[in-house]
VEXVO-438456 format. One record per residue: residue number from 1; residue in three letters; x, z, y of N, C-alpha, C in turn. Coordinates in steps of 0.2 Angstrom, whole numbers. Atoms other than C-alpha are relative to their C-alpha. Layout:
N
<num=NUM | residu=Ala | n_x=X | n_z=Z | n_y=Y | ca_x=X | ca_z=Z | ca_y=Y | c_x=X | c_z=Z | c_y=Y>
...
END
This chain:
39
<num=1 | residu=Met | n_x=4 | n_z=-1 | n_y=-6 | ca_x=245 | ca_z=-219 | ca_y=-22 | c_x=-7 | c_z=-2 | c_y=-1>
<num=2 | residu=Glu | n_x=6 | n_z=3 | n_y=2 | ca_x=231 | ca_z=-228 | ca_y=-30 | c_x=-6 | c_z=5 | c_y=0>
<num=3 | residu=Tyr | n_x=5 | n_z=-6 | n_y=1 | ca_x=222 | ca_z=-212 | ca_y=-35 | c_x=-3 | c_z=3 | c_y=6>
<num=4 | residu=Leu | n_x=2 | n_z=-2 | n_y=-7 | ca_x=221 | ca_z=-207 | ca_y=-17 | c_x=-5 | c_z=-4 | c_y=3>
<num=5 | residu=Arg | n_x=5 | n_z=4 | n_y=-3 | ca_x=212 | ca_z=-222 | ca_y=-12 | c_x=-7 | c_z=1 | c_y=-4>
<num=6 | residu=Val | n_x=7 | n_z=-1 | n_y=4 | ca_x=199 | ca_z=-220 | ca_y=-26 | c_x=-3 | c_z=7 | c_y=2>
<num=7 | residu=Tyr | n_x=2 | n_z=-7 | n_y=-2 | ca_x=198 | ca_z=-201 | ca_y=-21 | c_x=-4 | c_z=-1 | c_y=7>
<num=8 | residu=Gly | n_x=3 | n_z=1 | n_y=-7 | ca_x=195 | ca_z=-206 | ca_y=-3 | c_x=-7 | c_z=-4 | c_y=0>
<num=9 | residu=Arg | n_x=6 | n_z=4 | n_y=1 | ca_x=182 | ca_z=-219 | ca_y=-8 | c_x=-6 | c_z=4 | c_y=-2>
<num=10 | residu=Ser | n_x=5 | n_z=-4 | n_y=3 | ca_x=172 | ca_z=-206 | ca_y=-18 | c_x=-2 | c_z=5 | c_y=5>
<num=11 | residu=Leu | n_x=2 | n_z=-5 | n_y=-5 | ca_x=172 | ca_z=-195 | ca_y=-2 | c_x=-4 | c_z=-4 | c_y=6>
<num=12 | residu=Glu | n_x=3 | n_z=4 | n_y=-6 | ca_x=164 | ca_z=-209 | ca_y=9 | c_x=-6 | c_z=3 | c_y=2>
<num=13 | residu=Pro | n_x=7 | n_z=-2 | n_y=-3 | ca_x=146 | ca_z=-203 | ca_y=10 | c_x=1 | c_z=7 | c_y=3>
<num=14 | residu=Trp | n_x=-2 | n_z=-7 | n_y=-2 | ca_x=153 | ca_z=-185 | ca_y=12 | c_x=3 | c_z=0 | c_y=7>
<num=15 | residu=Arg | n_x=-4 | n_z=0 | n_y=-6 | ca_x=164 | ca_z=-190 | ca_y=26 | c_x=-5 | c_z=-2 | c_y=6>
<num=16 | residu=Arg | n_x=5 | n_z=2 | n_y=-6 | ca_x=149 | ca_z=-198 | ca_y=36 | c_x=-5 | c_z=5 | c_y=1>
<num=17 | residu=Asp | n_x=5 | n_z=-5 | n_y=-1 | ca_x=139 | ca_z=-182 | ca_y=35 | c_x=2 | c_z=3 | c_y=7>
<num=18 | residu=Pro | n_x=-2 | n_z=-3 | n_y=-7 | ca_x=138 | ca_z=-177 | ca_y=54 | c_x=3 | c_z=7 | c_y=0>
<num=19 | residu=Gln | n_x=-3 | n_z=-7 | n_y=0 | ca_x=141 | ca_z=-159 | ca_y=50 | c_x=7 | c_z=0 | c_y=-2>
<num=20 | residu=Val | n_x=-7 | n_z=0 | n_y=2 | ca_x=157 | ca_z=-163 | ca_y=41 | c_x=4 | c_z=-3 | c_y=5>
<num=21 | residu=Val | n_x=-4 | n_z=3 | n_y=-5 | ca_x=163 | ca_z=-175 | ca_y=54 | c_x=1 | c_z=5 | c_y=6>
<num=22 | residu=Thr | n_x=-1 | n_z=-4 | n_y=-5 | ca_x=160 | ca_z=-162 | ca_y=67 | c_x=5 | c_z=6 | c_y=-2>
<num=23 | residu=Tyr | n_x=-5 | n_z=-5 | n_y=3 | ca_x=169 | ca_z=-149 | ca_y=56 | c_x=7 | c_z=-2 | c_y=0>
<num=24 | residu=Leu | n_x=-7 | n_z=3 | n_y=1 | ca_x=184 | ca_z=-160 | ca_y=53 | c_x=3 | c_z=-1 | c_y=7>
<num=25 | residu=Ala | n_x=-2 | n_z=1 | n_y=-7 | ca_x=185 | ca_z=-164 | ca_y=72 | c_x=3 | c_z=7 | c_y=3>
<num=26 | residu=Asp | n_x=-1 | n_z=-7 | n_y=-2 | ca_x=185 | ca_z=-145 | ca_y=75 | c_x=7 | c_z=2 | c_y=-3>
<num=27 | residu=Val | n_x=-6 | n_z=-2 | n_y=4 | ca_x=199 | ca_z=-142 | ca_y=62 | c_x=6 | c_z=-4 | c_y=3>
<num=28 | residu=Arg | n_x=-5 | n_z=4 | n_y=-2 | ca_x=209 | ca_z=-156 | ca_y=69 | c_x=2 | c_z=3 | c_y=7>
<num=29 | residu=Lys | n_x=-1 | n_z=-2 | n_y=-7 | ca_x=207 | ca_z=-149 | ca_y=87 | c_x=4 | c_z=7 | c_y=-1>
<num=30 | residu=Ala | n_x=-3 | n_z=-7 | n_y=1 | ca_x=212 | ca_z=-131 | ca_y=81 | c_x=7 | c_z=-1 | c_y=-3>
<num=31 | residu=Thr | n_x=-7 | n_z=1 | n_y=3 | ca_x=227 | ca_z=-138 | ca_y=71 | c_x=5 | c_z=-2 | c_y=6>
<num=32 | residu=Arg | n_x=-4 | n_z=2 | n_y=-5 | ca_x=233 | ca_z=-147 | ca_y=87 | c_x=1 | c_z=6 | c_y=5>
<num=33 | residu=Thr | n_x=-1 | n_z=-6 | n_y=-4 | ca_x=230 | ca_z=-131 | ca_y=97 | c_x=6 | c_z=5 | c_y=-2>
<num=34 | residu=Leu | n_x=-5 | n_z=-4 | n_y=3 | ca_x=240 | ca_z=-121 | ca_y=85 | c_x=7 | c_z=-3 | c_y=0>
<num=35 | residu=Ala | n_x=-6 | n_z=3 | n_y=0 | ca_x=254 | ca_z=-133 | ca_y=84 | c_x=3 | c_z=0 | c_y=7>
<num=36 | residu=Ala | n_x=-2 | n_z=-1 | n_y=-7 | ca_x=255 | ca_z=-133 | ca_y=103 | c_x=2 | c_z=7 | c_y=2>
<num=37 | residu=Ala | n_x=-1 | n_z=-7 | n_y=-2 | ca_x=255 | ca_z=-114 | ca_y=104 | c_x=7 | c_z=2 | c_y=-4>
<num=38 | residu=Ala | n_x=-6 | n_z=-1 | n_y=4 | ca_x=269 | ca_z=-114 | ca_y=90 | c_x=6 | c_z=-3 | c_y=3>
<num=39 | residu=Ala | n_x=-6 | n_z=4 | n_y=-3 | ca_x=280 | ca_z=-127 | ca_y=99 | c_x=3 | c_z=4 | c_y=6>
END
């Protein structure tokens, strides 16, 4: 699992990009909506 931590650290600046944060939030919302619809 160590390589995942290293990979995540290399993505830190990318994850703080406001556009990326918004996009990820939208993706999570869509995933939740789809999961609710499928349930």
